C-alpha positions in Angstrom: -13.6 16.9 44.8 -17.4 17.9 44.8 -16.3 21.6 45.4 -14.0 21.6 42.7 -16.7 20.0 40.0 -19.1 22.5 41.3 -16.7 25.4 40.8 -16.0 24.0 37.3 -19.4 23.3 36.2 -20.5 27.1 37.7 -17.5 28.7 35.7 -18.7 26.9 32.5 -22.4 28.1 32.9 -21.1 31.9 33.8 -18.9 32.1 30.8 -21.5 30.8 28.2 -24.3 33.0 29.6 -22.1 35.8 29.9 -21.0 35.5 26.4 -24.6 34.8 25.2 -26.1 37.9 26.8 -23.3 39.8 26.0 -24.2 40.8 22.3 -21.2 42.8 22.3 -19.0 39.8 22.2 -20.3 38.9 18.8 -22.4 41.5 16.9 -19.6 43.7 16.0 -17.8 40.8 14.8 -20.8 39.7 12.8 -21.3 43.0 11.2 -17.8 43.5 10.0 -17.6 39.9 8.8 -20.7 40.4 6.6 -19.5 44.1 5.6 -15.9 42.9 4.6 -17.0 39.7 3.0 -14.4 38.0 5.3 -14.1 34.0 4.6 -15.0 31.9 7.5 -11.1 31.0 8.1 -10.6 34.6 8.4 -13.4 35.3 10.8 -12.4 32.6 12.6 -8.8 34.1 13.5 -10.4 37.6 14.0 -12.6 36.3 16.3 -10.1 34.3 18.4 -7.9 37.3 18.5 -10.4 39.5 20.1 -11.6 36.8 22.5 -7.9 36.7 23.5 -7.6 40.5 23.8 -10.8 40.4 26.0 -9.6 37.9 28.3 -5.7 38.9 28.5 -6.5 42.5 29.1 -8.7 41.5 32.2 -6.1 39.0 33.3 -3.4 41.7 33.2 -5.4 44.2 35.4 -6.2 41.5 38.1 -2.7 40.6 38.2 -1.8 44.1 38.8 -4.6 44.5 41.3 -3.3 41.3 43.2 0.4 42.2 42.9 0.2 45.9 43.7 -2.8 46.0 46.4 -2.3 49.5 46.9 -3.1 50.3 43.6 -6.3 48.3 43.4 -8.8 51.1 43.9 -7.3 53.0 41.2 -7.5 50.0 38.9 -11.2 49.9 39.5 -11.7 53.4 38.5 -9.8 52.5 35.3 -11.7 49.7 34.8 -14.9 51.6 34.8 -13.3 54.5 32.1 -12.0 51.8 29.9 -15.6 50.3 29.6 -16.8 53.8 28.8 -14.1 54.5 26.3 -14.8 50.9 24.7 -18.5 51.9 24.4 -17.9 55.4 22.5 -15.4 53.7 20.3 -17.8 51.4 18.9 -20.2 54.0 18.8 -18.0 56.1 16.6 -17.4 53.2 14.6 -20.9 52.6 13.9 -21.6 56.4 13.3 -19.0 56.3 10.5 -20.3 53.4 8.7 -23.9 54.7 9.3 -23.3 58.0 7.7 -21.3 56.7 4.8 -23.7 54.0 4.2 -26.6 56.5 4.2 -24.7 58.9 1.5 -24.5 55.7 -0.8 -28.2 55.0 -0.3 -29.2 58.3 -1.3 -26.5 58.5 -4.0 -28.3 55.4 -5.5 -25.3 53.6 -5.9 -23.6 50.7 -4.5 -20.8 50.8 -1.7 -17.4 51.9 -3.6 -14.8 49.4 -3.4 -12.1 51.6 -2.2 -13.9 52.1 1.3 -11.5 49.6 2.8 -13.6 48.6 5.8 -11.0 46.3 6.7 -9.5 49.1 8.5 -12.0 48.7 11.2 -10.6 45.3 12.3 -7.8 47.3 14.2 -10.5 49.5 16.0 -12.2 46.0 16.9 -9.0 44.7 18.4 -8.9 47.9 20.6 -12.7 47.6 21.6 -12.0 44.2 22.9 -8.8 45.0 24.8 -10.5 47.9 26.4 -13.9 45.8 27.2 -13.7 44.8 30.7 -14.5 40.8 31.3 -16.3 41.4 34.9 -17.2 37.9 35.4 -13.6 36.5 35.0 -12.4 39.3 37.4 -14.9 38.4 39.9 -13.8 34.9 39.9 -10.1 35.5 40.3 -10.6 38.1 42.8 -12.5 35.7 45.2 -10.9 35.5 48.5 -11.0 31.5 48.5 -9.0 31.7 45.1 -6.4 34.4 45.3 -4.0 32.1 47.2 -4.9 28.9 45.2 -2.9 29.2 41.8 -3.6 25.8 40.5 -7.5 25.9 40.8 -7.7 29.8 39.9 -5.4 28.6 36.4 -7.9 25.7 35.7 -10.9 28.0 36.2 -9.5 30.6 34.1 -8.4 28.2 31.3 -12.1 26.8 31.5 -13.7 30.3 31.6 -11.5 31.3 28.4 -12.0 28.2 26.6 -16.2 28.4 27.1 -15.9 31.9 26.1 -14.0 31.7 22.7 -16.1 28.7 21.7 -19.3 30.4 22.4 -18.1 33.4 20.5 -16.9 31.6 17.5 -19.8 29.3 17.3 -22.2 32.3 17.4 -20.2 34.6 15.0 -19.5 31.7 12.4 -23.2 30.5 12.5 -24.8 33.8 12.3 -22.4 35.4 9.8 -22.6 32.5 7.0 -26.6 32.1 7.7 -27.4 35.6 7.1 -26.8 36.7 3.5 -26.6 40.1 1.8 -26.4 40.1 -2.1 -22.8 40.9 -3.0 -24.3 43.3 -5.6 -27.5 45.3 -5.7 -29.6 46.5 -2.5 -28.3 44.0 -0.3 -24.6 45.0 -0.5 -25.9 48.9 -0.5 -27.5 48.6 2.8 -24.8 46.5 4.3 -22.8 49.7 5.7 -26.1 51.2 7.3 -27.3 47.9 8.9 -23.7 47.2 10.1 -23.4 50.9 11.4 -26.7 50.5 13.3 -25.9 47.4 14.8 -22.4 48.7 16.3 -24.0 51.9 17.5 -26.6 49.7 19.4 -23.7 47.6 20.8 -22.2 50.8 22.3 -25.2 52.1 23.7 -26.0 48.7 25.2 -22.5 48.8 27.0 -22.9 52.3 28.1 -26.5 52.3 29.2 -27.4 48.7 30.1 -24.1 47.6 31.0 -23.9 44.7 28.7 
């Protein structure tokens, strides 16, 4: 019983710290929430979906690795490359927003309404699907848990809930505490700032392993 409580507490701590330190869990969401003026309810659901995609994609990879052990070494290679793809995807998004934002700044006019930044939401989903969740995978692949389905299911549930609650809390608090003016300089520089945030997130994933 004590071991079970310790494992649960350890997973709660790991999920919270992993999400908090991994700025890629929330900074891209904050950037697009501010840029698109998403209301709280919409931002909540987008964040929830991103969190679920992030967790489920890693669960599927672990399941395949356990079920087909001969493919496990190949899955590790795939896992590495999907992280690389995720990093370049978010960097590319950031560059597009940054360059178009700079064009608006030098043109001395506000961001045109027809930009339709909401298209970035789909790329954001792809980014979270590709982004591996290493701590969750490490927990599931621990030798003592592979054959214990009940405990594994409980720990996965705890990890998932804590991760998503942490993501939601940070995204909603920061998104609606930071303010850009809808018109004028604040809105004009929003795409530039959002692009920089996305680029830095991508570089952090690629070179710092965040």
